[in-house]
VMD Tcl script that builds the backbone (N, CA, C; Angstrom):
set m [mol new atoms 426]
animate dup $m
set s [atomselect $m all]
$s set {name element resname resid chain x y z} {
  {N N UNK 1 A 82.027 -133.274 -8.487}
  {CA C UNK 1 A 81.353 -132.336 -7.423}
  {C C UNK 1 A 83.189 -133.146 -6.488}
  {N N UNK 2 A 83.974 -133.917 -6.718}
  {CA C UNK 2 A 84.946 -133.793 -5.628}
  {C C UNK 2 A 86.112 -132.957 -5.945}
  {N N UNK 3 A 85.810 -132.377 -6.935}
  {CA C UNK 3 A 87.198 -131.176 -7.012}
  {C C UNK 3 A 86.078 -130.068 -6.721}
  {N N UNK 4 A 85.846 -129.488 -5.778}
  {CA C UNK 4 A 84.695 -128.154 -5.583}
  {C C UNK 4 A 86.114 -128.049 -4.406}
  {N N UNK 5 A 86.467 -128.809 -3.264}
  {CA C UNK 5 A 87.393 -128.014 -2.376}
  {C C UNK 5 A 88.743 -127.449 -2.741}
  {N N UNK 6 A 89.278 -128.282 -4.002}
  {CA C UNK 6 A 90.440 -127.325 -4.897}
  {C C UNK 6 A 90.245 -126.816 -5.792}
  {N N UNK 7 A 89.284 -126.529 -6.174}
  {CA C UNK 7 A 88.472 -125.401 -7.057}
  {C C UNK 7 A 88.490 -124.075 -5.909}
  {N N UNK 8 A 88.101 -124.287 -4.630}
  {CA C UNK 8 A 87.643 -123.555 -3.084}
  {C C UNK 8 A 89.282 -123.006 -2.899}
  {N N UNK 9 A 90.379 -123.953 -3.143}
  {CA C UNK 9 A 91.582 -123.808 -2.186}
  {C C UNK 9 A 92.381 -122.609 -3.719}
  {N N UNK 10 A 92.022 -123.177 -4.805}
  {CA C UNK 10 A 92.456 -122.427 -5.988}
  {C C UNK 10 A 92.233 -121.005 -6.223}
  {N N UNK 11 A 90.764 -120.575 -6.054}
  {CA C UNK 11 A 90.639 -119.459 -5.644}
  {C C UNK 11 A 90.898 -119.135 -5.053}
  {N N UNK 12 A 91.158 -119.448 -3.524}
  {CA C UNK 12 A 92.035 -118.584 -2.243}
  {C C UNK 12 A 93.089 -118.191 -2.553}
  {N N UNK 13 A 93.926 -118.849 -3.323}
  {CA C UNK 13 A 95.347 -118.809 -3.522}
  {C C UNK 13 A 95.248 -117.367 -4.416}
  {N N UNK 14 A 94.481 -117.904 -5.455}
  {CA C UNK 14 A 94.663 -116.433 -6.730}
  {C C UNK 14 A 94.244 -115.403 -5.807}
  {N N UNK 15 A 92.699 -115.482 -4.938}
  {CA C UNK 15 A 92.802 -113.730 -4.485}
  {C C UNK 15 A 93.912 -113.622 -3.372}
  {N N UNK 16 A 94.192 -114.529 -2.753}
  {CA C UNK 16 A 95.435 -114.088 -1.915}
  {C C UNK 16 A 96.871 -113.449 -2.282}
  {N N UNK 17 A 96.845 -114.283 -3.707}
  {CA C UNK 17 A 98.013 -113.186 -4.416}
  {C C UNK 17 A 97.684 -112.022 -4.631}
  {N N UNK 18 A 96.705 -112.415 -5.088}
  {CA C UNK 18 A 96.157 -110.160 -5.665}
  {C C UNK 18 A 95.809 -109.352 -4.434}
  {N N UNK 19 A 95.522 -110.361 -3.557}
  {CA C UNK 19 A 95.383 -109.715 -2.244}
  {C C UNK 19 A 97.074 -108.905 -1.743}
  {N N UNK 20 A 97.453 -109.758 -1.745}
  {CA C UNK 20 A 98.858 -109.818 -1.528}
  {C C UNK 20 A 99.740 -108.061 -2.620}
  {N N UNK 21 A 99.339 -108.600 -3.726}
  {CA C UNK 21 A 100.036 -107.222 -4.635}
  {C C UNK 21 A 99.684 -106.337 -4.200}
  {N N UNK 22 A 98.225 -106.139 -4.333}
  {CA C UNK 22 A 97.492 -104.623 -4.325}
  {C C UNK 22 A 98.649 -103.751 -2.706}
  {N N UNK 23 A 98.263 -104.849 -1.347}
  {CA C UNK 23 A 98.706 -104.776 -0.580}
  {C C UNK 23 A 100.199 -103.832 -0.563}
  {N N UNK 24 A 100.783 -104.484 -1.622}
  {CA C UNK 24 A 102.476 -104.269 -1.317}
  {C C UNK 24 A 102.323 -102.691 -2.024}
  {N N UNK 25 A 101.535 -102.881 -3.575}
  {CA C UNK 25 A 101.764 -101.330 -3.935}
  {C C UNK 25 A 101.112 -100.611 -3.401}
  {N N UNK 26 A 100.363 -100.360 -2.720}
  {CA C UNK 26 A 99.726 -99.263 -1.791}
  {C C UNK 26 A 100.495 -98.896 -0.634}
  {N N UNK 27 A 101.235 -99.914 0.075}
  {CA C UNK 27 A 102.040 -99.731 0.834}
  {C C UNK 27 A 103.092 -99.275 1.038}
  {N N UNK 28 A 103.682 -99.260 -0.144}
  {CA C UNK 28 A 105.301 -99.198 -0.459}
  {C C UNK 28 A 105.025 -97.478 -0.598}
  {N N UNK 29 A 106.596 -96.890 -0.070}
  {CA C UNK 29 A 106.689 -95.603 -0.389}
  {C C UNK 29 A 106.841 -95.036 -1.878}
  {N N UNK 30 A 106.247 -94.136 -2.133}
  {CA C UNK 30 A 105.792 -93.755 -2.994}
  {C C UNK 30 A 106.958 -92.288 -3.532}
  {N N UNK 31 A 108.185 -92.535 -3.851}
  {CA C UNK 31 A 109.272 -91.698 -3.872}
  {C C UNK 31 A 109.256 -91.306 -5.071}
  {N N UNK 32 A 109.619 -89.964 -5.306}
  {CA C UNK 32 A 110.435 -89.502 -6.961}
  {C C UNK 32 A 111.594 -89.833 -6.881}
  {N N UNK 33 A 111.480 -90.315 -8.180}
  {CA C UNK 33 A 112.897 -91.162 -8.473}
  {C C UNK 33 A 113.562 -90.304 -8.983}
  {N N UNK 34 A 114.572 -89.822 -8.648}
  {CA C UNK 34 A 116.041 -89.205 -9.181}
  {C C UNK 34 A 117.543 -90.065 -9.395}
  {N N UNK 35 A 118.565 -89.259 -9.640}
  {CA C UNK 35 A 119.449 -90.087 -9.847}
  {C C UNK 35 A 120.352 -90.694 -8.647}
  {N N UNK 36 A 119.791 -89.633 -7.783}
  {CA C UNK 36 A 121.007 -90.372 -6.385}
  {C C UNK 36 A 119.771 -91.705 -5.944}
  {N N UNK 37 A 118.516 -92.056 -5.767}
  {CA C UNK 37 A 117.640 -93.471 -5.734}
  {C C UNK 37 A 117.986 -94.291 -6.414}
  {N N UNK 38 A 118.467 -94.020 -7.887}
  {CA C UNK 38 A 118.306 -95.206 -8.650}
  {C C UNK 38 A 120.060 -95.347 -9.202}
  {N N UNK 39 A 120.778 -94.790 -8.381}
  {CA C UNK 39 A 122.287 -94.901 -8.668}
  {C C UNK 39 A 122.536 -95.986 -8.426}
  {N N UNK 40 A 123.546 -97.232 -9.370}
  {CA C UNK 40 A 123.983 -98.297 -8.968}
  {C C UNK 40 A 124.628 -98.067 -7.786}
  {N N UNK 41 A 124.647 -99.356 -6.506}
  {CA C UNK 41 A 125.442 -98.827 -5.204}
  {C C UNK 41 A 126.233 -100.587 -5.131}
  {N N UNK 42 A 127.000 -100.505 -4.839}
  {CA C UNK 42 A 128.091 -101.661 -4.796}
  {C C UNK 42 A 129.263 -101.373 -3.490}
  {N N UNK 43 A 128.115 -101.501 -2.598}
  {CA C UNK 43 A 129.007 -101.656 -0.875}
  {C C UNK 43 A 129.855 -100.551 -0.872}
  {N N UNK 44 A 129.517 -99.490 -0.893}
  {CA C UNK 44 A 130.498 -98.080 -0.947}
  {C C UNK 44 A 131.434 -97.817 -2.036}
  {N N UNK 45 A 131.626 -99.106 -2.890}
  {CA C UNK 45 A 132.431 -98.776 -3.978}
  {C C UNK 45 A 131.620 -98.157 -5.317}
  {N N UNK 46 A 132.587 -97.378 -6.196}
  {CA C UNK 46 A 131.870 -97.009 -7.493}
  {C C UNK 46 A 132.327 -97.723 -7.939}
  {N N UNK 47 A 131.039 -97.834 -8.605}
  {CA C UNK 47 A 130.567 -98.775 -9.533}
  {C C UNK 47 A 130.939 -99.076 -10.490}
  {N N UNK 48 A 131.307 -100.327 -11.158}
  {CA C UNK 48 A 132.118 -100.628 -12.593}
  {C C UNK 48 A 130.904 -101.375 -13.297}
  {N N UNK 49 A 130.762 -100.261 -14.683}
  {CA C UNK 49 A 130.083 -101.328 -15.748}
  {C C UNK 49 A 128.395 -100.793 -15.129}
  {N N UNK 50 A 127.608 -101.522 -15.950}
  {CA C UNK 50 A 126.391 -101.564 -15.644}
  {C C UNK 50 A 125.358 -102.289 -14.066}
  {N N UNK 51 A 124.579 -101.790 -13.544}
  {CA C UNK 51 A 124.521 -103.041 -12.706}
  {C C UNK 51 A 123.875 -104.214 -13.487}
  {N N UNK 52 A 123.172 -104.381 -14.381}
  {CA C UNK 52 A 122.184 -105.225 -15.314}
  {C C UNK 52 A 123.653 -105.362 -16.486}
  {N N UNK 53 A 124.220 -106.817 -15.811}
  {CA C UNK 53 A 125.167 -107.727 -16.997}
  {C C UNK 53 A 124.433 -108.995 -16.848}
  {N N UNK 54 A 125.409 -109.167 -18.836}
  {CA C UNK 54 A 125.012 -110.765 -18.864}
  {C C UNK 54 A 125.455 -111.903 -18.083}
  {N N UNK 55 A 124.549 -112.385 -17.277}
  {CA C UNK 55 A 124.885 -113.715 -16.394}
  {C C UNK 55 A 124.980 -114.769 -16.698}
  {N N UNK 56 A 126.208 -115.405 -17.059}
  {CA C UNK 56 A 126.249 -116.317 -17.370}
  {C C UNK 56 A 125.270 -117.599 -17.272}
  {N N UNK 57 A 124.105 -117.823 -18.051}
  {CA C UNK 57 A 123.207 -119.056 -17.789}
  {C C UNK 57 A 123.490 -120.291 -17.242}
  {N N UNK 58 A 124.837 -120.614 -17.807}
  {CA C UNK 58 A 125.160 -121.842 -17.475}
  {C C UNK 58 A 125.475 -122.193 -15.754}
  {N N UNK 59 A 125.700 -121.008 -14.662}
  {CA C UNK 59 A 125.541 -121.383 -13.697}
  {C C UNK 59 A 123.914 -121.948 -13.423}
  {N N UNK 60 A 123.553 -121.596 -14.068}
  {CA C UNK 60 A 121.440 -121.918 -13.555}
  {C C UNK 60 A 121.594 -123.608 -13.413}
  {N N UNK 61 A 122.338 -123.893 -14.270}
  {CA C UNK 61 A 122.876 -125.728 -13.940}
  {C C UNK 61 A 122.668 -126.492 -12.759}
  {N N UNK 62 A 123.684 -125.338 -11.977}
  {CA C UNK 62 A 123.981 -125.156 -9.946}
  {C C UNK 62 A 122.999 -125.537 -9.728}
  {N N UNK 63 A 121.898 -124.751 -9.839}
  {CA C UNK 63 A 120.742 -124.151 -8.977}
  {C C UNK 63 A 119.804 -125.464 -9.583}
  {N N UNK 64 A 119.491 -125.921 -10.564}
  {CA C UNK 64 A 118.510 -127.131 -10.936}
  {C C UNK 64 A 119.214 -128.129 -10.811}
  {N N UNK 65 A 120.613 -128.680 -10.388}
  {CA C UNK 65 A 120.978 -129.653 -9.584}
  {C C UNK 65 A 120.652 -129.962 -8.109}
  {N N UNK 66 A 121.024 -128.421 -7.530}
  {CA C UNK 66 A 120.318 -128.504 -6.028}
  {C C UNK 66 A 119.221 -128.466 -6.171}
  {N N UNK 67 A 118.266 -128.328 -6.659}
  {CA C UNK 67 A 116.669 -128.529 -6.533}
  {C C UNK 67 A 116.531 -129.924 -7.158}
  {N N UNK 68 A 117.121 -130.466 -7.643}
  {CA C UNK 68 A 116.583 -131.991 -7.890}
  {C C UNK 68 A 117.078 -132.523 -6.401}
  {N N UNK 69 A 118.396 -132.393 -6.243}
  {CA C UNK 69 A 119.043 -133.152 -5.221}
  {C C UNK 69 A 118.275 -133.082 -3.451}
  {N N UNK 70 A 118.103 -131.543 -3.899}
  {CA C UNK 70 A 116.549 -131.308 -2.551}
  {C C UNK 70 A 115.535 -132.319 -2.700}
  {N N UNK 71 A 114.974 -132.171 -3.931}
  {CA C UNK 71 A 113.595 -132.724 -4.426}
  {C C UNK 71 A 113.844 -134.182 -3.538}
  {N N UNK 72 A 114.599 -135.130 -4.039}
  {CA C UNK 72 A 114.789 -135.985 -4.200}
  {C C UNK 72 A 115.228 -136.712 -2.543}
  {N N UNK 73 A 116.096 -135.490 -1.976}
  {CA C UNK 73 A 115.837 -135.758 -0.654}
  {C C UNK 73 A 114.791 -135.597 -0.119}
  {N N UNK 74 A 114.166 -134.830 -0.133}
  {CA C UNK 74 A 112.946 -135.186 0.063}
  {C C UNK 74 A 111.588 -136.114 -0.013}
  {N N UNK 75 A 111.719 -136.632 -0.722}
  {CA C UNK 75 A 110.800 -137.690 -0.706}
  {C C UNK 75 A 111.554 -138.850 -0.698}
  {N N UNK 76 A 112.961 -139.229 -0.461}
  {CA C UNK 76 A 113.222 -140.515 0.161}
  {C C UNK 76 A 112.857 -140.013 1.735}
  {N N UNK 77 A 113.299 -138.760 2.467}
  {CA C UNK 77 A 112.672 -139.004 3.610}
  {C C UNK 77 A 111.164 -139.269 3.860}
  {N N UNK 78 A 110.452 -138.775 2.818}
  {CA C UNK 78 A 108.985 -139.084 3.101}
  {C C UNK 78 A 108.568 -140.572 2.932}
  {N N UNK 79 A 109.154 -141.127 2.333}
  {CA C UNK 79 A 109.077 -142.469 2.051}
  {C C UNK 79 A 109.709 -143.417 3.316}
  {N N UNK 80 A 110.690 -142.572 3.834}
  {CA C UNK 80 A 111.292 -143.299 5.515}
  {C C UNK 80 A 110.327 -143.313 6.133}
  {N N UNK 81 A 109.423 -142.556 6.144}
  {CA C UNK 81 A 108.540 -141.960 7.555}
  {C C UNK 81 A 107.133 -142.687 7.655}
  {N N UNK 82 A 107.132 -143.790 6.074}
  {CA C UNK 82 A 106.007 -144.304 5.994}
  {C C UNK 82 A 106.255 -145.736 5.741}
  {N N UNK 83 A 104.725 -146.378 6.599}
  {CA C UNK 83 A 104.864 -148.107 6.283}
  {C C UNK 83 A 105.191 -148.794 4.770}
  {N N UNK 84 A 105.163 -147.586 3.939}
  {CA C UNK 84 A 104.750 -148.566 2.476}
  {C C UNK 84 A 106.315 -148.997 2.660}
  {N N UNK 85 A 107.183 -148.378 2.772}
  {CA C UNK 85 A 108.622 -148.743 2.414}
  {C C UNK 85 A 109.077 -150.253 2.389}
  {N N UNK 86 A 108.222 -151.149 3.315}
  {CA C UNK 86 A 108.634 -152.447 3.246}
  {C C UNK 86 A 108.396 -153.118 2.028}
  {N N UNK 87 A 107.511 -152.603 1.354}
  {CA C UNK 87 A 106.802 -153.460 -0.423}
  {C C UNK 87 A 107.773 -153.555 -0.865}
  {N N UNK 88 A 108.251 -154.625 -1.169}
  {CA C UNK 88 A 108.772 -154.597 -2.543}
  {C C UNK 88 A 108.854 -154.031 -3.536}
  {N N UNK 89 A 107.994 -153.846 -3.993}
  {CA C UNK 89 A 107.013 -153.093 -5.313}
  {C C UNK 89 A 107.930 -151.451 -5.448}
  {N N UNK 90 A 107.551 -151.061 -4.256}
  {CA C UNK 90 A 108.219 -149.807 -3.752}
  {C C UNK 90 A 109.665 -149.342 -3.708}
  {N N UNK 91 A 110.083 -150.288 -2.935}
  {CA C UNK 91 A 111.749 -150.406 -2.976}
  {C C UNK 91 A 112.487 -150.564 -4.468}
  {N N UNK 92 A 111.860 -151.489 -5.395}
  {CA C UNK 92 A 112.340 -151.281 -6.681}
  {C C UNK 92 A 111.593 -149.816 -7.323}
  {N N UNK 93 A 110.643 -149.412 -7.340}
  {CA C UNK 93 A 110.312 -147.888 -8.073}
  {C C UNK 93 A 111.082 -146.807 -7.281}
  {N N UNK 94 A 111.301 -146.802 -5.626}
  {CA C UNK 94 A 112.438 -146.090 -5.698}
  {C C UNK 94 A 113.884 -145.936 -6.554}
  {N N UNK 95 A 114.418 -147.195 -5.500}
  {CA C UNK 95 A 115.761 -147.469 -7.031}
  {C C UNK 95 A 115.463 -147.443 -8.717}
  {N N UNK 96 A 114.559 -147.305 -9.134}
  {CA C UNK 96 A 114.650 -146.946 -10.181}
  {C C UNK 96 A 114.179 -145.294 -10.486}
  {N N UNK 97 A 113.587 -144.649 -9.505}
  {CA C UNK 97 A 113.609 -143.337 -8.936}
  {C C UNK 97 A 114.653 -142.428 -9.018}
  {N N UNK 98 A 115.589 -143.065 -8.055}
  {CA C UNK 98 A 117.272 -142.971 -8.000}
  {C C UNK 98 A 117.760 -142.724 -9.201}
  {N N UNK 99 A 117.660 -144.446 -9.692}
  {CA C UNK 99 A 118.674 -144.154 -11.046}
  {C C UNK 99 A 118.639 -142.861 -11.808}
  {N N UNK 100 A 117.085 -142.718 -12.773}
  {CA C UNK 100 A 116.819 -141.739 -13.660}
  {C C UNK 100 A 117.722 -140.408 -12.830}
  {N N UNK 101 A 117.036 -140.014 -11.639}
  {CA C UNK 101 A 118.253 -138.434 -11.226}
  {C C UNK 101 A 119.567 -138.958 -11.225}
  {N N UNK 102 A 120.146 -140.011 -11.206}
  {CA C UNK 102 A 121.361 -140.325 -11.247}
  {C C UNK 102 A 121.894 -139.660 -12.362}
  {N N UNK 103 A 121.049 -140.449 -13.338}
  {CA C UNK 103 A 121.351 -140.310 -15.009}
  {C C UNK 103 A 121.575 -138.673 -15.329}
  {N N UNK 104 A 119.915 -138.225 -14.473}
  {CA C UNK 104 A 119.871 -136.725 -15.334}
  {C C UNK 104 A 121.157 -135.747 -14.513}
  {N N UNK 105 A 121.687 -136.178 -13.023}
  {CA C UNK 105 A 122.607 -135.604 -12.861}
  {C C UNK 105 A 123.914 -135.569 -13.358}
  {N N UNK 106 A 124.196 -136.688 -13.917}
  {CA C UNK 106 A 125.477 -137.025 -14.853}
  {C C UNK 106 A 125.060 -136.046 -15.700}
  {N N UNK 107 A 124.467 -136.424 -16.744}
  {CA C UNK 107 A 124.750 -135.513 -17.886}
  {C C UNK 107 A 124.544 -134.449 -17.557}
  {N N UNK 108 A 123.997 -133.912 -16.372}
  {CA C UNK 108 A 124.167 -132.448 -16.767}
  {C C UNK 108 A 125.706 -131.707 -16.458}
  {N N UNK 109 A 126.264 -132.575 -15.791}
  {CA C UNK 109 A 127.443 -132.036 -15.204}
  {C C UNK 109 A 128.113 -132.595 -16.389}
  {N N UNK 110 A 128.569 -133.074 -17.205}
  {CA C UNK 110 A 128.883 -133.853 -18.060}
  {C C UNK 110 A 128.962 -132.259 -19.345}
  {N N UNK 111 A 127.917 -131.642 -18.992}
  {CA C UNK 111 A 127.370 -131.056 -20.303}
  {C C UNK 111 A 128.258 -129.417 -19.604}
  {N N UNK 112 A 128.156 -129.696 -18.356}
  {CA C UNK 112 A 128.815 -127.901 -17.775}
  {C C UNK 112 A 130.295 -128.110 -18.209}
  {N N UNK 113 A 130.760 -126.952 -19.247}
  {CA C UNK 113 A 132.442 -126.608 -19.568}
  {C C UNK 113 A 132.970 -126.584 -18.448}
  {N N UNK 114 A 134.067 -126.814 -18.836}
  {CA C UNK 114 A 135.462 -126.483 -17.531}
  {C C UNK 114 A 135.718 -125.128 -17.359}
  {N N UNK 115 A 135.233 -124.114 -18.206}
  {CA C UNK 115 A 135.671 -122.374 -18.392}
  {C C UNK 115 A 134.142 -122.176 -17.147}
  {N N UNK 116 A 133.820 -122.825 -17.333}
  {CA C UNK 116 A 132.339 -122.008 -16.261}
  {C C UNK 116 A 132.623 -122.447 -14.850}
  {N N UNK 117 A 133.596 -123.631 -14.750}
  {CA C UNK 117 A 133.832 -124.155 -13.582}
  {C C UNK 117 A 134.791 -122.792 -12.489}
  {N N UNK 118 A 135.833 -122.722 -13.701}
  {CA C UNK 118 A 137.229 -121.680 -13.281}
  {C C UNK 118 A 136.344 -120.648 -13.063}
  {N N UNK 119 A 135.245 -119.787 -13.788}
  {CA C UNK 119 A 134.708 -118.247 -13.681}
  {C C UNK 119 A 135.797 -117.399 -14.118}
  {N N UNK 120 A 136.403 -118.170 -15.385}
  {CA C UNK 120 A 137.436 -117.254 -16.539}
  {C C UNK 120 A 136.895 -116.302 -17.162}
  {N N UNK 121 A 135.364 -116.334 -17.603}
  {CA C UNK 121 A 134.755 -115.664 -18.418}
  {C C UNK 121 A 134.412 -114.348 -17.344}
  {N N UNK 122 A 133.746 -114.318 -16.008}
  {CA C UNK 122 A 133.420 -113.564 -14.824}
  {C C UNK 122 A 134.665 -112.788 -15.094}
  {N N UNK 123 A 135.971 -113.176 -14.805}
  {CA C UNK 123 A 136.916 -111.910 -14.793}
  {C C UNK 123 A 137.056 -111.695 -16.075}
  {N N UNK 124 A 137.313 -112.190 -16.780}
  {CA C UNK 124 A 137.162 -111.146 -18.453}
  {C C UNK 124 A 136.643 -109.834 -18.788}
  {N N UNK 125 A 135.178 -110.502 -18.426}
  {CA C UNK 125 A 134.310 -109.263 -18.071}
  {C C UNK 125 A 134.271 -108.239 -17.210}
  {N N UNK 126 A 134.578 -108.738 -16.008}
  {CA C UNK 126 A 135.067 -107.499 -15.113}
  {C C UNK 126 A 136.016 -106.825 -15.656}
  {N N UNK 127 A 137.226 -107.501 -16.027}
  {CA C UNK 127 A 138.522 -107.068 -16.331}
  {C C UNK 127 A 138.275 -105.794 -17.771}
  {N N UNK 128 A 137.735 -106.241 -18.606}
  {CA C UNK 128 A 136.995 -105.486 -19.469}
  {C C UNK 128 A 135.879 -104.373 -19.313}
  {N N UNK 129 A 135.073 -104.350 -18.157}
  {CA C UNK 129 A 134.202 -103.469 -17.548}
  {C C UNK 129 A 135.386 -102.505 -16.844}
  {N N UNK 130 A 136.607 -103.339 -16.441}
  {CA C UNK 130 A 137.352 -101.794 -15.471}
  {C C UNK 130 A 138.309 -101.128 -16.543}
  {N N UNK 131 A 138.871 -102.069 -17.235}
  {CA C UNK 131 A 139.657 -101.387 -18.512}
  {C C UNK 131 A 138.602 -100.133 -18.692}
  {N N UNK 132 A 137.542 -100.472 -19.282}
  {CA C UNK 132 A 136.525 -99.629 -20.060}
  {C C UNK 132 A 136.106 -98.213 -19.419}
  {N N UNK 133 A 136.394 -98.565 -18.082}
  {CA C UNK 133 A 136.112 -97.216 -17.040}
  {C C UNK 133 A 137.413 -96.521 -16.832}
  {N N UNK 134 A 138.538 -96.577 -17.046}
  {CA C UNK 134 A 139.564 -96.376 -16.765}
  {C C UNK 134 A 139.888 -95.630 -18.092}
  {N N UNK 135 A 139.432 -96.217 -19.497}
  {CA C UNK 135 A 140.067 -95.374 -20.736}
  {C C UNK 135 A 138.737 -94.321 -20.755}
  {N N UNK 136 A 137.601 -94.555 -19.862}
  {CA C UNK 136 A 136.484 -93.206 -19.825}
  {C C UNK 136 A 137.408 -92.009 -19.049}
  {N N UNK 137 A 137.540 -92.813 -18.367}
  {CA C UNK 137 A 137.882 -91.393 -16.560}
  {C C UNK 137 A 139.209 -90.790 -17.577}
  {N N UNK 138 A 140.057 -91.563 -18.311}
  {CA C UNK 138 A 141.531 -91.060 -18.964}
  {C C UNK 138 A 141.269 -90.196 -20.040}
  {N N UNK 139 A 140.011 -90.476 -20.933}
  {CA C UNK 139 A 139.727 -89.443 -21.500}
  {C C UNK 139 A 138.979 -88.300 -21.286}
  {N N UNK 140 A 138.360 -88.352 -20.090}
  {CA C UNK 140 A 137.351 -87.060 -19.868}
  {C C UNK 140 A 138.381 -86.180 -19.367}
  {N N UNK 141 A 139.678 -86.694 -18.602}
  {CA C UNK 141 A 140.681 -85.826 -17.693}
  {C C UNK 141 A 142.008 -84.867 -18.845}
  {N N UNK 142 A 141.852 -85.711 -19.882}
  {CA C UNK 142 A 142.667 -84.658 -20.734}
  {C C UNK 142 A 141.865 -83.780 -21.511}
}
mol reanalyze $m
mol bondsrecalc $m
mol representation Tube
mol addrep $m
């Protein structure tokens, strides 16, 4: 019986998601898809290669680290705003929490290879795509 409000909120959240998805489908413009509409656009430049490229997933490590530090900051800010911060048990728990987070961040940073930090892989992929476009244009004009 204590979980009835939680169940009501969960049902309302699910209903809101469904209503928003249906509304976006109904309200979006329904236009015919032609080559002009579906063409890749790169800020007025001629596109080089396909729009969907293999993204180096190791960059996600930086995103995860940002989220972890952001959550850590939010928890510490909330703790600083409560009267619980003076309890010795809370101080030790917060220190343990910070140590675990810092250990995880240190581990993640050590696992990131140097090539990802320099961007060499991205430059190599860009140069390969540009060379392939130049080769196809040279082959098409002859």
